[in-house]
Every structure is written in structure tokens, then in C-alpha cells.
C-alpha positions, 0 to 999 in steps of 0.5 A, a space after each residue: 525077404 522078397 526082392 520087392 521088399 528089398 528094392 523098396 528098402 533101397 529106394 527108401 534109403 536113397 530117398 532119405 539120404 538124397 532128399 530128406 537129409 539135405 532138407 534137414 541140413 537146410 532146416 538147421 542152417 535156416 534156424 541157426 541163422 535166426 540168432 541165439 542158439 540157446 533160446 532157439 526152439 526152432 534150431 532144437 527141433 531141427 536138430 532133433 528131427 535130423 537125429 531121428 532121420 539119421 537113426 532111421 537111415 542107420 536102421 535101414 542100412 542095418 536091415 539091408 545089410 542083414 537081408 536075405 532075399 528068398 527065391 520064390 521060384 524055389 518055394 513049395 506050396 506043400 506047407 506054410 512058410 515065409 512068402 506063402 499066401 494063405 487063404 483060410 477060414 475062421 471056424 468060429 465066424 466062417 469069415 474068409 481071410 488071406 494073408 501073405 507071410 513076410 519079413 518084419 520090414 515088409 509087413 503091411 496089414 492093409 496089403 494083407 502082409 503079416 510079419 512072420 513074427 506075429 502069433 498068426 504067422 507063427 501058428 500057421 508055419 509048417 501047416 498044410 492045406 486042410 489043417 485046422 489050427 488053434 492060435 493064441 492071439 492077444 484077445 483069446 484063441 482063434 481057430 483057423 482052417 487052411 484052405 489054400 497055400 500059394 506063393 507069390 
């Protein structure tokens, strides 16, 4: 995982614990004040929202505890690896695309960051500039040529 990705997870955890958790508790207290809890759908909804929030907090804590931060200064551009930015060409359509391979928790397609667990990332790992690869994706096979590998 990148340092930036790790820092984002820490910030998200702090926001959930410091802002969202008190909001959830307040919503439960407000709903409780409205009377009979056995027929209070607002109370049930608030309790369910709190349970989802606590689950998210626990999953974030686990991800943070298991995170390994990669020192990008020690990465090579000889072959594709995690945190590599890969410029490639789809050999069927001649479309150019660029993806950075990141940890699952950092993946964001809009930012061009794909999870290392995706078929494309798996097909690119350990390949070199100039290599042509055929990768099985859900809707068929894609043939790509790796044009450039950078880090950062």
C-alpha cells in the first residue's frame, strides 16, 4: 500500500470515530426519546445504521493493522509490480490506457487506480516494456502491449 493510501485510511477512521459515531449515537438517543421502542421504526433504522458504521470501523481497523507500506523509492521500473503506473495500448482497438496498480483498498477506477487483484493487474504483473499480453477478462480476452512503466 502507498503511504498516501495508508494516510487516507487513517483519516477515514478518524472521521468515522470522531464525527459519524457521535451522530449515530445522537440519532439513536433521539429516536429512543420518541416513546415505545417496539413500534419505533426510526429507532430500528438508527440502530441498524450504527451497526453498519461499527462494521465499517472494524474493517478499516483490520485493513490498517494488516497494511504494509511500500517504499516507492525502492521500486524498479524494469517490470510491472504494485504501485507501477503502466501505459499500454489495446492492440485490437489501438486505444491507449494508463493504470496504476494499487492495493484493493486504494482502487479507484476514476483515478486510474486498479486493484492488484483484478484480472488486468494480474496479467500485467512481472511483465516488461514492449511485452504483449493476452488477459482473460469477464467479457472475453484483451490483448495489450506495455508501452511504459513508471513508479509514483
